[in-house]
N, C-alpha and C positions, 0 to 999 in steps of 0.2 A: 504494500500500500504506500509506504513512504517513497520507495523507489519510483513508483509510477507518478506520484506527485512531483518529485524532483525532475523526472524526465519531461513531464509536461510543461514545467516552468523554465526549463533551459531554452535559451533562444537559438534560432538558426536551424539549418538542416541537420540531418543525422550525423555527418562527419564532425560538424562543429559541436554538436551535443556530446559526442563521444569524447572529443578533446576536452571540453569543459568539465565533463564528469571525471575524467582522469586527473585534471588539475585539482578539482575539489577533493578527490581521494588523497592525492599527494599532500595537499595542504592540511587535511585532517590528520594524516599520519605524521607529518612534520610537527604539528602542534602537540600531538600526543608524546612524541619522543623528546621534544625540546622543553615542554612545560609540564604536562600532566604527569608523566611517569616519574620524572625527577622530584616532583612535589610530593608524590605519595610513597616513594621508595622508603623513606625512613620509617614509615608505619607498617611496612610489610614484614611478616614474621620470618620469611626465608632469608633475611639479612643477618639473622643471629644463628649462624651455623657453628657447630663445634665438631672437631675431629678428636676422637679418643686417642690418648697416648698409650702406647702399649708395646 
């Protein structure tokens, strides 16, 4: 449902829509890796790993 809404609201013919959709996906991924993931990383439990000495 969301993808249909997004596709209908992108301007231009199909090749332009595909290019715009790819740019939007890249922008969302970049935002996640640059701001979202670093902001929540300190709160994730897998940062506290220990290796047993033995």
